[in-house]
Rosetta silent file (secondary structure, phi, psi, omega in degrees, C-alpha in Angstrom):
SEQUENCE: MGKEDLYTTRKVILYIATSLDGFIADSKGGIDWLHANAIERETDTSYEDFYSNVDTVIMGRTTYDQVTEVLSPNEYPYADSQSYVLTSRQTDNTKDITFTNKSVVDIVTDLKKQPGRDIFIVGGASIIKPLVEENLIDEYQLAIIPTLLGEGIPLLSDIKGNLKLTATQAKVVNNIVYHTYVKN
SCORE:     score description
SCORE:     0.000 S_00000001
   1 L     0.000  123.393 -179.911   95.270  115.550   91.341 S_00000001
   2 L   -79.196  168.514 -179.515   98.987  116.190   91.058 S_00000001
   3 H   -58.102  -39.290 -179.881  101.636  113.665   90.081 S_00000001
   4 H   -62.267  -35.744 -179.565  102.664  113.258   93.738 S_00000001
   5 H   -65.411  -33.915  178.351   99.065  112.305   94.680 S_00000001
   6 H   -59.967  -37.563 -177.919   99.080  109.394   92.232 S_00000001
   7 H   -69.364  -35.311 -176.646  101.967  107.823   94.119 S_00000001
   8 H   -83.490  -16.495 -178.760  100.288  108.027   97.487 S_00000001
   9 H   -91.547  -14.432  179.344   96.931  106.661   96.337 S_00000001
  10 L   -74.238  115.929 -176.003   98.250  103.438   94.825 S_00000001
  11 L   -99.504  146.265  171.196   97.578  100.790   97.466 S_00000001
  12 E  -100.109  119.488 -173.709   99.321   97.476   98.040 S_00000001
  13 E  -123.335  126.944  169.840   96.623   94.992   99.020 S_00000001
  14 E   -91.770  112.665  176.980   96.962   91.460  100.301 S_00000001
  15 E  -117.788  111.703 -172.088   93.739   89.706   99.289 S_00000001
  16 E  -153.450  150.857  174.468   93.936   86.094  100.361 S_00000001
  17 E   -95.192  144.194  178.430   91.935   83.183  101.755 S_00000001
  18 E  -141.268  151.379  174.204   93.027   81.478  104.928 S_00000001
  19 E   -70.270  166.143  179.358   91.741   78.629  107.048 S_00000001
  20 L   -59.555  -30.505  179.101   90.263   79.458  110.435 S_00000001
  21 L   -94.493   17.020  166.801   93.555   78.374  112.012 S_00000001
  22 L    89.312   19.947  179.775   95.599   80.679  109.765 S_00000001
  23 E  -104.006  142.227  178.151   96.891   78.483  106.927 S_00000001
  24 E   -99.156   -9.451  175.839   96.917   79.485  103.255 S_00000001
  25 E  -157.000  158.051  177.814   97.654   75.944  102.054 S_00000001
  26 L   -75.637 -177.159 -173.637   97.660   72.465  103.560 S_00000001
  27 L   -65.453  -17.632  177.231  100.877   70.691  104.567 S_00000001
  28 L  -101.855    8.066 -179.699  101.437   69.546  100.964 S_00000001
  29 L    85.808    4.661 -177.386  100.785   73.005   99.529 S_00000001
  30 L   -77.636  154.316 -178.997   97.273   72.038   98.414 S_00000001
  31 L  -128.206   17.058 -179.967   94.324   74.400   98.319 S_00000001
  32 H   -58.647  -29.949 -177.771   91.442   71.977   97.646 S_00000001
  33 H   -66.002  -14.659 -177.056   89.992   72.788  101.069 S_00000001
  34 H   -57.416  -32.782 -175.676   89.141   76.338   99.936 S_00000001
  35 H  -106.165    6.498 -175.375   85.780   75.260   98.521 S_00000001
  36 L   -63.296  -34.417 -177.309   84.950   72.524  101.042 S_00000001
  37 L  -107.775   17.075 -176.476   82.524   74.671  103.081 S_00000001
  38 L   -64.232  130.776  175.737   81.118   76.784  100.271 S_00000001
  39 L  -126.521  110.928 -177.484   77.449   77.598  100.670 S_00000001
  40 L   -91.160   91.995  177.386   76.008   79.455   97.690 S_00000001
  41 L  -108.094  -30.890 -175.915   73.076   81.435   99.084 S_00000001
  42 L  -142.339  161.134  178.233   73.766   84.878   97.725 S_00000001
  43 L   -70.017  127.764  179.379   75.846   86.557   95.071 S_00000001
  44 L  -112.086  108.492 -179.788   79.313   87.283   96.387 S_00000001
  45 L  -105.351   16.857 -176.721   81.038   90.075   94.470 S_00000001
  46 H   -54.504  -49.215 -178.267   83.792   90.635   97.053 S_00000001
  47 H   -66.964  -46.546 -179.090   86.585   89.534   94.741 S_00000001
  48 H   -60.593  -41.318  177.945   85.236   91.323   91.665 S_00000001
  49 H   -61.658  -44.956  178.252   84.765   94.549   93.643 S_00000001
  50 H   -63.427  -51.618 -172.240   88.331   94.319   94.921 S_00000001
  51 H   -68.320  -21.667 -179.378   89.910   93.320   91.591 S_00000001
  52 L   -63.448  -16.960  179.459   88.190   96.094   89.620 S_00000001
  53 L  -103.569    9.278 -174.819   90.714   98.545   91.150 S_00000001
  54 E  -103.126  140.079  170.075   93.811   96.421   90.414 S_00000001
  55 E  -130.381    0.285 -179.331   96.250   96.752   87.514 S_00000001
  56 E  -141.503  134.905  175.628   99.255   94.883   88.946 S_00000001
  57 E  -124.980  145.001  179.233   99.572   91.463   90.588 S_00000001
  58 E  -130.195  133.277  179.507  102.546   89.988   92.413 S_00000001
  59 E  -153.251  163.764  173.816  102.984   86.332   93.341 S_00000001
  60 E   -85.369  169.315 -176.569  105.564   83.665   93.943 S_00000001
  61 H   -64.656  -39.431  179.510  106.297   80.866   91.481 S_00000001
  62 H   -63.005  -42.671  177.856  104.431   78.198   93.485 S_00000001
  63 H   -63.975  -43.680  177.697  101.325   80.381   93.549 S_00000001
  64 H   -57.070  -46.042  179.621  101.698   81.074   89.823 S_00000001
  65 H   -62.748  -40.034  177.426  101.898   77.337   89.122 S_00000001
  66 H   -63.799  -42.573 -179.590   98.781   76.693   91.234 S_00000001
  67 H   -63.349  -46.900 -173.123   96.898   79.441   89.430 S_00000001
  68 H   -83.804  -21.512 -177.843   97.881   78.311   85.932 S_00000001
  69 H  -105.414  -28.618 -174.544   97.783   74.530   86.481 S_00000001
  70 H  -112.194  -56.989 -173.228   95.035   74.005   89.076 S_00000001
  71 H   -74.261  -39.405 -174.672   92.732   76.991   89.534 S_00000001
  72 L  -147.020   65.041 -173.863   92.572   78.335   85.987 S_00000001
  73 L   -68.177  -20.631 -175.926   94.464   76.083   83.541 S_00000001
  74 L   -95.186  -17.708 -177.209   92.667   77.317   80.416 S_00000001
  75 L  -153.392  125.888  179.049   92.871   81.062   80.942 S_00000001
  76 L   -68.592  118.339 -171.892   95.251   83.201   82.963 S_00000001
  77 L   -71.285  -11.415 -178.632   92.933   85.087   85.347 S_00000001
  78 L  -112.943   27.460 -176.614   95.139   88.185   85.553 S_00000001
  79 L   -61.979  -22.425 -179.642   95.631   88.705   81.816 S_00000001
  80 L   -89.994    6.092  179.027   94.250   92.244   82.091 S_00000001
  81 L  -125.944  163.000  171.478   96.923   93.234   84.638 S_00000001
  82 E   -83.495  127.244 -179.201  100.710   93.383   84.695 S_00000001
  83 E  -109.919  143.359  171.947  101.984   90.375   86.646 S_00000001
  84 E  -121.955  122.399  179.320  105.255   89.890   88.475 S_00000001
  85 E  -113.346  117.332 -179.322  106.190   86.318   89.358 S_00000001
  86 E   -84.541  122.742 -175.753  109.074   85.979   91.789 S_00000001
  87 L  -158.629  152.210  171.907  111.184   82.984   90.913 S_00000001
  88 L   -96.571   -8.046  179.140  114.758   81.799   90.683 S_00000001
  89 L   -79.443  128.291 -179.764  113.777   79.585   87.750 S_00000001
  90 L   -69.351  119.421 -179.104  114.718   81.080   84.384 S_00000001
  91 L  -140.665  140.602  179.118  111.491   81.680   82.440 S_00000001
  92 L   -72.038  135.249  176.319  110.798   83.853   79.412 S_00000001
  93 L   -70.955  156.914  170.961  108.708   86.921   80.079 S_00000001
  94 L  -115.455 -177.233  179.812  105.517   87.572   78.168 S_00000001
  95 L   -59.027  -39.099 -173.632  103.879   90.898   77.362 S_00000001
  96 L  -111.019   -2.587 -178.590  101.945   90.872   80.650 S_00000001
  97 E  -127.526  123.575  176.625  104.029   88.583   82.903 S_00000001
  98 E  -108.615  120.269  175.184  107.499   89.386   84.212 S_00000001
  99 E   -95.338  126.024 -172.273  109.406   86.513   85.823 S_00000001
 100 E  -146.935  152.391  172.383  112.043   87.933   88.146 S_00000001
 101 L  -106.142   13.548  176.102  114.363   87.081   91.010 S_00000001
 102 L   -66.545  152.056 -179.625  114.306   90.689   92.230 S_00000001
 103 L   -68.035  143.728  179.457  113.224   91.146   95.850 S_00000001
 104 H   -63.317  -32.929  177.647  109.515   91.694   96.394 S_00000001
 105 H   -63.121  -44.254  178.736  110.337   94.705   98.592 S_00000001
 106 H   -65.387  -40.830  179.639  112.251   96.335   95.704 S_00000001
 107 H   -61.764  -49.762 -178.314  109.467   95.560   93.224 S_00000001
 108 H   -64.439  -42.534  179.014  106.758   97.034   95.445 S_00000001
 109 H   -59.604  -43.413  177.924  108.881  100.063   96.339 S_00000001
 110 H   -64.813  -44.362 -178.505  109.479  100.739   92.630 S_00000001
 111 H   -64.967  -35.731  179.717  105.805  100.233   91.719 S_00000001
 112 H   -64.709  -21.234  178.825  104.624  102.579   94.469 S_00000001
 113 L   -84.915   -8.490 -177.789  106.663  105.345   92.783 S_00000001
 114 L  -104.346  147.839  175.727  104.790  104.833   89.504 S_00000001
 115 L   -67.791  150.470  177.961  101.269  105.974   88.711 S_00000001
 116 L   162.150 -176.052  178.740   98.703  103.222   88.560 S_00000001
 117 L   -94.466 -163.657 -174.274   95.904  101.461   90.327 S_00000001
 118 E   -67.081  154.694  179.917   96.104   99.024   93.227 S_00000001
 119 E  -110.365  120.406 -175.615   98.750   96.307   93.532 S_00000001
 120 E   -95.998  117.278  172.983   97.393   92.848   94.405 S_00000001
 121 E   -90.435  110.863 -174.966   99.630   90.582   96.480 S_00000001
 122 E   -83.082  -42.555 -177.739   98.363   87.120   95.556 S_00000001
 123 E   145.614  178.402    4.027  100.752   84.970   97.656 S_00000001
 124 L   -99.110 -160.961 -170.774  102.537   82.942   98.929 S_00000001
 125 H   -58.154  -37.690 -178.132  103.930   83.200  102.394 S_00000001
 126 H   -71.792  -19.462  175.704  107.533   83.947  101.337 S_00000001
 127 H   -84.154  -38.901 -175.400  106.280   86.930   99.302 S_00000001
 128 H   -70.748  -45.117 -172.740  103.994   88.201  102.063 S_00000001
 129 H   -54.232  -51.962 -179.249  106.429   88.045  104.998 S_00000001
 130 H   -64.680  -30.550  178.146  109.003   90.630  103.789 S_00000001
 131 H   -69.143  -38.696  176.673  106.222   93.018  102.777 S_00000001
 132 H   -65.542  -47.121 -177.188  104.654   92.768  106.229 S_00000001
 133 H   -63.018  -29.805  177.985  108.020   93.231  107.933 S_00000001
 134 L   -93.837    4.641  179.517  108.722   96.353  105.856 S_00000001
 135 L    55.193   43.498 -179.217  105.145   97.617  106.432 S_00000001
 136 L   -97.866   -6.339  176.988  104.517   97.861  102.683 S_00000001
 137 L   -89.754  121.799 -178.493  101.031   96.330  102.703 S_00000001
 138 L   -83.557  -31.810 -175.104   98.435   99.081  102.934 S_00000001
 139 E  -145.129  136.410  177.491   95.389   96.847  103.252 S_00000001
 140 E  -112.363  115.329  175.517   94.803   93.258  104.323 S_00000001
 141 E  -113.369  108.720 -175.297   91.657   91.652  102.935 S_00000001
 142 E  -110.207  130.969  173.520   91.299   88.193  104.428 S_00000001
 143 E  -104.415  109.513 -176.319   88.659   85.636  103.477 S_00000001
 144 E   -90.757  116.244  178.698   88.411   83.244  106.410 S_00000001
 145 E   -90.438  127.152 -176.042   87.256   79.778  105.350 S_00000001
 146 L   -75.224   65.805  177.824   85.642   77.910  108.278 S_00000001
 147 L  -134.184  136.413  174.742   87.983   74.938  108.041 S_00000001
 148 L  -103.674  117.666 -179.000   90.599   73.836  110.558 S_00000001
 149 L   -90.847  -27.373  179.654   93.608   72.316  108.821 S_00000001
 150 L    82.505  -36.329  175.956   95.733   71.679  111.903 S_00000001
 151 L  -158.075  161.852 -179.173   98.935   72.146  109.914 S_00000001
 152 L   154.957 -157.077  178.843  100.053   73.663  106.669 S_00000001
 153 E   -93.898  113.650 -176.675  101.624   76.798  105.280 S_00000001
 154 E   -73.767  148.380  174.327  100.798   79.669  107.645 S_00000001
 155 L   -60.643  -49.618 -178.339   99.719   83.055  106.352 S_00000001
 156 L  -134.025  130.427  173.589  102.055   84.765  108.808 S_00000001
 157 L  -151.505  145.559  177.535  104.784   83.239  110.939 S_00000001
 158 L    53.212   40.761  177.756  107.912   84.504  112.642 S_00000001
 159 L   -73.948  131.262  177.678  107.178   88.097  111.683 S_00000001
 160 L   -87.210  132.854  177.491  109.792   90.487  113.007 S_00000001
 161 L    98.424  178.678 -177.640  108.461   93.600  114.644 S_00000001
 162 L  -125.943  124.213 -176.724  105.114   94.794  115.862 S_00000001
 163 L  -126.529  121.065  179.383  102.548   96.106  113.410 S_00000001
 164 L   -98.383  134.243 -179.992   99.265   97.661  114.489 S_00000001
 165 E  -122.090  164.017  175.394   96.334   97.625  112.069 S_00000001
 166 E  -116.185  126.952  176.214   92.846   99.063  112.100 S_00000001
 167 E   -75.486  127.970 -178.875   89.846   96.846  111.347 S_00000001
 168 E  -116.340  -16.408 -179.426   87.620   98.593  108.827 S_00000001
 169 E  -160.208  146.312  170.817   85.177   95.885  107.762 S_00000001
 170 E  -146.755  132.681  178.560   83.840   92.450  108.650 S_00000001
 171 E  -152.920  157.837  177.263   81.095   90.613  106.808 S_00000001
 172 E  -118.405  126.171  176.328   79.849   87.079  106.216 S_00000001
 173 E  -136.309  122.385  176.426   78.880   85.945  102.737 S_00000001
 174 L    52.005   44.141  176.068   78.135   82.311  101.870 S_00000001
 175 L    72.068   14.491  174.580   79.858   80.944  104.992 S_00000001
 176 E  -114.430  133.185  178.939   83.055   82.960  104.370 S_00000001
 177 E  -100.037  120.140  179.003   84.063   85.678  106.823 S_00000001
 178 E  -100.844  127.333  176.022   85.715   88.663  105.163 S_00000001
 179 E  -120.662  138.771  174.468   87.909   90.935  107.284 S_00000001
 180 E  -123.932  132.049  178.709   89.579   94.118  106.089 S_00000001
 181 E  -129.762  145.179  175.258   92.413   95.796  107.988 S_00000001
 182 E  -123.764  152.895  178.538   94.446   98.867  107.057 S_00000001
 183 E   -75.221  150.062 -179.498   97.797   99.985  108.377 S_00000001
 184 L   -77.972    0.000    0.000   97.831  102.868  110.812 S_00000001
């Protein structure tokens, strides 16, 4: 595999949970509803299988705060990857976390030129939208939680342009519907 091949094989993947009506958080930004319908019948390795190919994660500051304060307050779950947190708030970088106000499009464009494994877009909506509009997401892996929120923060809204995707997988595990789409 030549150096040029490394650049084309690095995928940008949006792996995210959404309510059945398309929200990634409730109207107050909460995500407690994510586990409301969980039914543990079988081992679900969907996330582990996906994350095993990742070496870079990108998220917004609100998502970072939710991850570090609510979901995993005792241990940063992406410590084995390089993280980029988009924020206007001045924060000191660590060895594995870069806090930046650089555009997500510029970050992803730069990372795609570097060798590495997959790039995980964690969220939120303001990070996702410009990547969708610039067609920089190679794969969309959506975990649909069978909950109707009625209102909240939508996964996608007011997207400019028309983007056609190809469905490559659908499966149900423990009452969660997983869909995978790739760009054409």
